[in-house]
TILUMTOR-750044 format. One record per residue: x, y, z of N, C-alpha, C in turn. Coordinates in steps of 0.05 Angstrom, whole numbers, plus 5000, padded with zeros to 4 digits. Layout:
REM residues N
XYZXYZXYZ
...
***
This chain:
REM residues 539
501749765000500050005000501850255000
503850255018505550495019507250514994
507850284982509550294957507950414934
505350374934503650484913503650794915
503450894940503551184944506251294936
508351144944511051234938511551244908
510451054894510751044864509551294852
507151374862505851604851507151864858
508351874882509952114890512452134873
513751914868516151924851515552004823
513351904812512451984785511752274784
510552374806509852664807512352834808
514352764823516852914825518252914798
518152694784519352674757517952864738
515352874740513653044724514353344729
514953404754515653684762518653744760
520153554749523053584745524453644772
523553504793524853534819526453284825
528953314831530653094839530753054869
530152814878530152754907531252474910
533652454920535052194921534352014944
533152134965532551974989530051804985
529751615003527251455003525051635013
522851634998520551805006519351715032
519251895051518251815078515251835079
514051625090511151615094510751555124
508651675135508051645164505151565168
504651445191501851385199500951615216
498851765208497951995224497051905252
497752075272497052005299493952015302
492752195288489852215288488752095262
487151885264486151745241484351925223
483252135235481552315219483152465198
485852475201487452625181487852465156
487452195157487752035133489151765140
489751615119490951355122493951365125
495151535108498051585109498651875103
501051965111501852235105504852245098
505652465087508552495081509452785087
511852805098513053075102514853155079
514353035055516053085032516353385026
514153535028514253825021516253965039
516353895064518254025083521153945076
521553695068524153605060525153755034
523253805016523953934991524354234994
523254345015523454635019526354735021
528054575034530854645036532254635009
531354444993532654414967531654614946
529054664946527854834926527755124934
528355184960528255454971525455574967
523455424972520655514970519155434996
516955575002515355495025514155215021
514255045042513254775039510354755031
508754945040505954925032505554965002
507155144990507055184961507854934946
509954804957510854554944508754334947
507554324971505454124975503054164956
502354414951500154464933500854374905
503354414897504254334870504154034868
504953884889504853594888502053494886
500253604903497453524903496153574876
496853784863495753854836496653664815
499053554817500253394796500353094800
499753004824499952714830497552574818
498052324808495952164798494052084821
491452114817489652084840487951834838
488751644822487151404817486551234842
488351234862487951064886486951224910
486751484907486151654930483151744931
482051714955479451824960479652134963
481752214977482252504981485252544988
486252784982488952864989488753145001
489753185025489453435039492253535048
492453795051494853915061494254015089
496053945108495554025136498054155147
497554335166499854465180501654615161
504254585166506154735150506554625122
505454385117505754265090505653965090
504653835111504253555110502053485089
502553275074500553175054499352925065
496652935069495252705080493652565058
493852295058492552135037490351965050
488051965037485951765045485451595020
485651335024485551145001482751054995
482250994970479650904961479050624972
476550574978475750314989476350084970
475850124944476349904925479349854922
481050054925483950014924484849844949
483749914972484449774997483649484995
481249434984480349164981481949004960
482849144940484549004920487248914932
488349074951490749004965490348764984
487948764996487248535013487248274996
485948294973485848064955488747974947
490448164942493248104935494647964958
494248054982495447925006494547635008
491947595005490847325007491947134985
492347244961493347084939496347024941
497847224950500747194951501847064977
500347094999501246995024503847135033
505846995042508347115052509747275030
509347205005510647354983509747644983
507447704994506447974995508248165012
509748045031511448195049514248235038
514948095016517748105006518448384995
520548495007521548754998524548714994
525548754969528448724964529848984971
530049044996531349295005534449265003
535349025012538248985014539648944988
538348824968539448774942542148634944
542348444962544748274965547048394980
546748634991548948755006549648575030
552248545034553348375055553448515082
551948415101551848535128552748325149
554548415166555348245188554248355214
552948185230551948275256553448125278
554848275294556248155317554748225342
553848015357552348075381552747865402
551847935426552347795451555247815459
557047655446559947665451560647705480
559147565498559747585527562347445533
563947565551566347435560565647155571
567146945564566546675574567546645602
566646815620567446815648565146765667
562846715656560446665673558046625656
555746555668553246505653552346765640
550646735619549446975606547447095625
547547365627545547505643543347615625
541447765637539147855622539848055600
541948215605542848405585543848265561
545348045565546247885542543847765527
541847675543539447555531537947765513
537748005523536448215508537948275482
540648275484542248315460541948085441
541647845451541247615434538547625419
536447715433533847735421533847955399
535148175405535248395385536948315361
539248195366541048115345539847905326
538547705337537247495320534947605305
533247775318530947895304531948075281
534048225286535148405266536248235242
537548025248538547845227536247735211
534047655224531747545211530547745191
530147995200528748185183530548275160
533148285164534948365143535148145122
535247895130535247665111532747665095
530447715108527847715095527647935074
529148145078528948375060531248405040
532548185034534548185012537448235019
538148235045540948265052542247995055
544847985049546447745054547647765082
546447635101547047675129548747455141
550847535156552447345171552447435200
551947245218551947305247554447195260
555447345280558047275292558147325322
559547155336560147185365563147215368
564047425380566847475384567547375413
569247175414569947055440572347195452
571947335474574147465489575547255506
577147085493578446865508581346915513
582147175513584947245520584747485540
586947535554587047775571586247735600
585947955613585647965642583147815652
580847835638578447715649578547415651
579647285630579846995632581946905652
583947075656585847015677584547035705
582847225709581347255734579547015738
578246925716576646685718578246445728
580646415715582446195723583246215752
583846465761584646505789582346435808
579946515800577546465817577146165820
577346015798576945725800579245595815
581645695811584045595825583645605855
582745845865582345875894580145695904
577945665889575845485897576845195898
578545125879579744855878581544805902
583145005909584944975932583244945958
581045085959579245055982578144775985
577544655962576644375962578744195973
581244275969583544115979584144176008
582544346021582844396049584444646056
585244796036586845046041584945276047
585645446066584045676074585045926059
583845976036584746206019582346396015
582846646019580746846016580446915986
577946925977577446995949577647295946
579547405930579747695926577247815915
576748065921574348205912574148215882
576348225868576348255839575647985825
575747765840575147505828572147465823
571547265807568747195801567647025824
565147065830563846915851561346785841
560046635858557646495849558146195849
555946045850556145755853557545625828
557345755805558545635781561545615783
562845785799565745765803566345515819
564745465840565145215855564544965839
562544985821561944755803564344695785
565544895774567944855757570144725773
570644825797572744715814572244415821
569644355826568944075832569443895808
568843985784569243825760572243785756
573843985760576743965758577843765778
576743775802577643595823577043305816
574643265804573842995796575742885774
576743065757578542975735581442935745
582443125761585243125769585843035798
583743015814584142945842585943145856
587843055871589643235886592043335870
592043255844594343335827594743635825
592543785825592744075822592744225849
592544075871592544195897595344255906
595644475921598244565932600344635911
599344705887601144805866600645105862
602745245854602345525849600645565824
599145785823597445845801598945855774
601345975775602946005751603645735739
603845525755604545255745602245125730
599745185738597445035727595345215715
596045475712593945665702592945595675
594645485657593845415630591645205631
591944995648589944785650587344895660
587445055682585045155695583545355677
585045535665583745735648582445605624
583845435610582745305586580245135593
580444985614578144815622575744995629
576245205645574045365655572645525634
574145675617572845845597571545675575
572745445569571445275548568845155558
568845075584566444965596564245175596
564945425604562945645605562045705576
563945715557563145775530561245565519
561645315526559845105517557045145528
556945235554554345285566552945525553
554545735546553545965532552345885505
553845715490552845615464550245465467
550045295488547645145493545245325500
545745515518543645705525542645865501
544445955484543646105461542145935441
543045685437541645505419538845455429
538445415455535845375466534145625465
535445855463534146115460533446175431
534145995413533646025385535646195370
538046215381540146385369542446205360
542846185334545046025323546846205307
549446225314551246395300552546255276
553046415255554346305232557346265237
558446435255561346425260561946505289
563946365300565046435326567946505322
568746745330571446845325572846865352
575246745353576846745378578846985379
578847125401580847335405583647215405
583946985418586546845419587546795391
585746715373586646655345587746905331
586647135337587647385325590547435334
591247345358594047365367595747155354
594746905353596246685342596946725312
595046845297595446895269597147145263
597647295285599247545282597647785272
594947765272593347985262593348225281
593548175307593648395326596248555322
598448405321601048525317601248675291
600248555269600448685243598748935241
596448945256594749175256596149415269
597649355291599149565305601349675287
602649485273604849565255603749745233
601449675222600249835200599550115210
598550135234597850405246600450565251
602550415259605050555264606250665239
605950515217606950605191605450845181
602950875189601251095181601751345200
603351305220603951525238602051565261
600351355266598351385287599151245314
601451125315602450995339604951145349
605151205374607551325385608151195413
610651225421611451115447611551335468
610551255492610651445515610551275541
612451345559612651205585612850895581
614250815560614650535555612350385542
610150525537607750405525607350515497
605750365481605050465454602250575455
601950815444599450955444598350995416
595750985413594351045388593251335389
593851485368593051775367590051795360
588351715378585451725372584352005374
585852195387584852475388584852605360
586452495342586452605315583652575302
582152375312579552315300577252395319
577952565338575852685355575452545382
577052335388576752215414577852395436
576952365461577652555482580552525491
581752285486584552245493585652015477
588352005475589651785461589451535478
589651295464589151045478591550855476
592050715498594250525499593450275484
595350175467594849915454596749705464
599149785472601049595484602149725510
601749585532602549685558605549685561
606549825582609449845587610649575593
608949375602610049105607610048925582
609249045559609248895534606648755528
604648755546602148625541600248805526
598548685510596648825493594048895509
592849115502590249185514588049055498
585649055509583348955494582849115469
583549375470583149555447584849455423
587249355429589049265408587749035392
586548845406585248625392582748705378
581348905390578949005377579549145350
581849285349582749405324583149185303
584548975311585048755292582448615283
580648585302578048455296576448615275
576348875278574849035259576249045232
578849045232580349025207579748755193
579648545209579148275199576248265186
574348395200571648385190571348535163
572548765161572348925136573748775114
575948645120577448505099575948265088
573948175103572247955094570148045074
570048295068568348395046565548475054
565048535079562348625087561948915079
559448975070558749245063557949405088
556949265108556149395133556749215157
557649335178558149185203556249305224
554849125237553049215259554049085285
554949245303555849155329553749205350
552848995364550849035385552248995412
552549215427554049215452552349295475
553249225499551949315523552249615527
550449735541550450035544552950125559
554249945574556650015588559050055570
558749985544560850025524560650295510
558850465519558450725505561050875501
562650885522565151035520567250915501
566650675492568550525475568150585445
565750705439565050745411567050915396
567751145408569451345394572151235388
573351085406576050985401576050775379
573950605378573750405357573350535330
571550735329571150875304573651025295
575251125314577751265308579751065295
579950835307581750625297580950545268
578350505264577350425238578050635217
577650895224578351115205581351115200
582951075220585851075217586850855199
585350635198586050415180585050455152
583750695147582850765121580150645114
578650575134575950465130573850675134
571850675118569650875120567950805145
567950975165566550925190563550905186
562551005164559650985159558750695154
560750515149560150235145559550095171
560050225193559650105219557350235234
555550075245553350175261553450035288
553450185309553550065336550950115351
549649895359547149905374547849835403
546950005421547449965450544949845463
545349635478543149495492543049575521
540849695529540549765557539949515574
540749535599540349315618537349265624
536749035634534048955641533748955671
531649085681531049075710528948865714
529648655728527848435732526148485757
523548455754521648495776520048245781
519048225806517148015812514948145828
512548155816510348315828511148595835
512648715816513448995819515849045836
516948845849519248875866521748765853
524048905855526548825842527548545850
528448395831529748135836532648175830
534348125849537148195846539047955847
538247735859540147525864539547275848
541547125841541346875827542546655844
541246415844542346195860545046105848
545346125822547746025809549946235805
549046465794551046675788551846835813
550046845832550646995857549947285856
550647415834550247705833548247795813
547347615795545347695775543647455768
541247505757539547285748540447215719
540746955714541746865688539446845668
540246855643538346815621537046535623
538646335630537646065632535446045654
535846175676533846165697531246285688
531446505673528946635664527546465643
529146355624527946185603526545945616
527845825635526645585648524045655663
523845895674521545965690519146055672
519646205652517346315636517346235607
519446105597519446015569520946195551
521846085529523546235509521946445495
519546385485517946575470517346825486
516446775510515647005528518147175533
520347045540522747195546523647365523
523747245499524647375475522847615468
520247565468518347765459518448015478
518547965504518648185523521248345520
523448205514525948345509525648545486
523848475467523448635443521148835444
520048875468517849065471518649345475
521249395476522249675479524549705459
524949955451527350015434529849925449
531749825434534149705446535649875465
535650145461537150315479535450445501
533050335505531350425527531450225549
531250325574531150135597528649965596
528949715605526749535604526149415631
523749435640522949305665521349055658
522248835668521248565661520048445686
517348435688516048325711515448025706
516647855721516447565716513547475720
512147575741509447485746507547565724
507847805713506147895691506647715666
509247645663509947475640508747195642
507947115665506646845669503646855664
502547095664499647115663498647055635
496346925633494946885607492747095605
493647335600491747565600492847785582
491247995579492048225563494648355574
495148325600497448445612500048325601
499948075593502247935582502347975551
504148145541504048215513504347985493
506147795500506547575481504147385481
502947335504500547175505498347305488
498047565490495947705476496147685446
498647695436499147665408498947385398
500147195413500046915405497146815406
495646905426492846825429491146915406
491847155395490347245371490647045348
493146945344493646755323492146495329
492346395353491046145361488046165359
486946395366484046445365483146435336
484546555318483846545289483946255279
485946115287486145835279483745675288
482845725313480545575324477945655309
477845905299475545985283475345825257
477745785244477745625220477145335225
478045225248477344955255474344915259
473245115272470345105277468745135252
469645315234468245375209468445135190
470644985193471244755175471144825146
472245065140472445155112474645355110
475645405086477745605082476545865072
478246065070477446325058477146285028
474746305018474246254989473246494974
471046604984469846834969469547074987
470147304975469747554990467547724976
465647804992463648004982464448264995
465848434980466948684991464748865002
462348844991460149015000459348955029
460148725039459248635066461048745088
463348855081465148955101464049215113
463949235139463049485152465449665157
464849895168467050095173469149995192
468349845212470249735232472149535217
471049375199472649185185474549315165
473549525152475349675133477649795149
477149905172479250015189481249805197
480349565203482149345211483749255186
482549245163483949175139486249375133
485649625136487649835132490049785151
489549715176491749665195493349415187
491949215177493348975168495149045145
494249205126495749275102498049475108
498149585132500349755140502849595148
502449335153504749175162507249185144
506949165118509349175101510949435105
509549655111510949915115512349905142
511049795163512249765189514749595187
514449375172516749195167519049335154
518349495133520449655119521849845138
520349985155521450175175523350025193
522549785202524149625221526849555208
526749495182529149425167530949665164
529849885153531450125147532650255172
531150245194532050365219533650175236
533749915228535049705243533849685271
531149685272529649685297527349475297
528049225303525949015302523649055322
524049225343521949265362519449395350
519849525327517549645313515449435305
516449195299514548975292513048885317
514448875340513248795365510948995372
511549255369509449455375507049415357
507549365331505349335312503749085319
505048865326503648615332501848645356
502748795376501148845400498649005393
499049205376496949385367494849235351
495749075331493848945313492448715328
493848585347492548375363490348495380
490848725392488748865407486348935390
486849025366484649095347483048845341
484348625337482848375330481248275353
482348275377480848175401478348345405
478648605400476348785403474248725382
475148675357473348595335471948335341
473448145351472347875356470047885377
470448055397468348065418465848225409
466248375387463948545378462348405356
463748245339462348115316462747815316
460847675305461047385301462147335274
464347195273465547125247463946915233
463246705249461646485238458746535246
457046565225454246615231452446485209
449846535211447946405193448346495164
449446735159449746845132452346735121
452246545102454546415091456446615077
455346795062457046995048458547175067
457147255089458447425109460647265124
460047015130461946835143464546815127
464146755101466546715084468146975081
466747195080468047465077469647515102
468547465126469947515150472247315155
471847075144474046885146476546975130
475947105108478147215091479647435106
478147605120479447805137481147675158
480147475171481647325192484147195180
483947095156486146965142488447165137
487647405128489647615123491147685149
489647715170490847785196492647555206
491847315201493447085210496147075195
496147145170498647165154500547365166
499447595173501047815184502247735211
500547625228501447545255503647335253
503247145235505146925232507847025222
507747205203510247315192511647485212
510147655226511447835246512747675269
511247475279512447305300514847155291
514747055266517146915255519547105253
519147355246521347545245522547585272
520947575293521947615321523147355332
522847135317523846875327521946755348
519346825347517346735366515346555351
514446345364512546155352509746285349
508346195329505546265325503846015330
503045975355501645725362498845705350
498145455344495445415333493345375356
494345285379492645255402493945365427
492345465445493445575471491445505493
***
C-alpha cells in the first residue's frame, strides 16, 4: 500500500522535474481523521527548492495521479495526508490473500553483505539478562534483514584472552584449593557464584589432588582452558535453546596466534598513528575526535583489549562486508569513539559500521526488584528466566522496547494468560483465528466486499500497514517496531472478535469475515517469525 503511494509521488516529482535521492518518507497519522498515510515530503523539499513547503505541497497535490486516493489534503506547514479509496484497499487485501508471505517481500538489501556481531559475552560466567536482550535483538535483526534481501552473517566474538579469563582461572583455582582443604580468601576482583565452585568440583573429579598445593602459575593454563571452554559451551547451549545460532564464532586468541593483532599495530605505526610514551605504545585517537589517546601495548609488553578490537574490525572489513553492525551493552558507550577512530585510521569508512547499544534489564517480581541468582550469585541468568517463563515469552518481552531504552521485566506478569502479558495477547490472537477456521471447517474462498462494515475496513487498513512497518524496522535497524505493531493489531482483532460473530447464519458474510481473519493470520505469523517467536495454533 505504501509502495503504491511512493510510486505515485516519485512519478509526480519526475513530472515536476524535481530530483530527490532519498527514500520518500511516509507516516501513519496520529489522528486517524487526518487520513490513512501522510508524508513530510514538502518540508524536505523546501530546503532544496528554497520555497515554502505549503506551496510545494500544493504543487504535488495538483500533479499527482489520483487513481487510488479518496482524498488528498494539506495540513499544518505542509504535511500531505492521503485517504485511500475503498476499492483500492480491498484489491490490496485480495493480493495479500493470493500471495501469502510473498506479499511481504521487499528487496531492500539487494544482496548487500551485512555482518551482525552480538552477545559476545566474556566466557567468564553465565549469560545474564542484558546478554539475553542483546541476543533477542541481534537474532530478530538478522531475521528481518535476511527477509528483505540482505546477505547476512551473524557472529560471536569470543574474548578468550587477557585479564578477564585470567581472573576466571584464578577464581576457579582458589575454589579448587579450598576443596583441597586450604583456607584461601577469594579476592574482591575475582568471580563469585556457585558456578565457580561447580567448575572447581569438576576439575577435582578429573585431576584429584594433582592440582592441589601447586602455584597458580604452574597450572593456570589447565584451569583457564578448562574453565572458559566449559562456560563457552554452556553459553552456546543457552543461546541455541534461546533460538540463536551463530554463523561464525571468532576467537580473540586466534587473532594473536595468526599475528593479526601485531600486524594491525604495525600498520597503524606505519601510518603515523602509533607513538611511544612511558614505555607503552599509544594510538592517536584524538586525531579523530576522541577525548584522549589510547594505549594499545602496555609498558610490560602486554596488549590491551583495544588492540585486539582493532585487529578484529580490520579482519571483518577484509572479509568483504558492506556493513558491520555491532550490538554492545550500554556500558560500552565510551568505547565507541575509540573503535571508530581506529577504523578511520585504518582507512575504513566509518559509515560502514553501526553500533547499537543494549540497555540493561530490570527484573521484577510483582513489581519488586529481583537481584540475586542461585547460580551466578550477583545476577539472574538468562537460563533461569527461560526455564521459568519460556523462550517465546522471554524473547518477545525483550523486544517490547527500543534496544537503547531501559526495560522493566516483571516475571509474574509474563506468566499471566491475559492482556497484561503482551506475548500471550499476540499469540492468542493467532491461536484464536486458527480455532475459528477449525470450527468453520472451511477455508477463505469468496469475498463479498460490499459486506465489510466500517470497523472491518479500518482493521483491513491496519493489516495492510504491516509491510510499511516491516520496511521501517529494516531501514532503521529496529525490530521492536514489529513487536509494537503486533501488539496493536492483536488488540484490534480481540476487540473485533468480541463485537462481531465471524461464523454466523449468513454464509456469504461468514466467508467474507474468514478472509479478513486469514489476512490477519498471515501478518501475525510473519511478524512473530521475524521476532523468532512461535505462532501457536492452540493455547
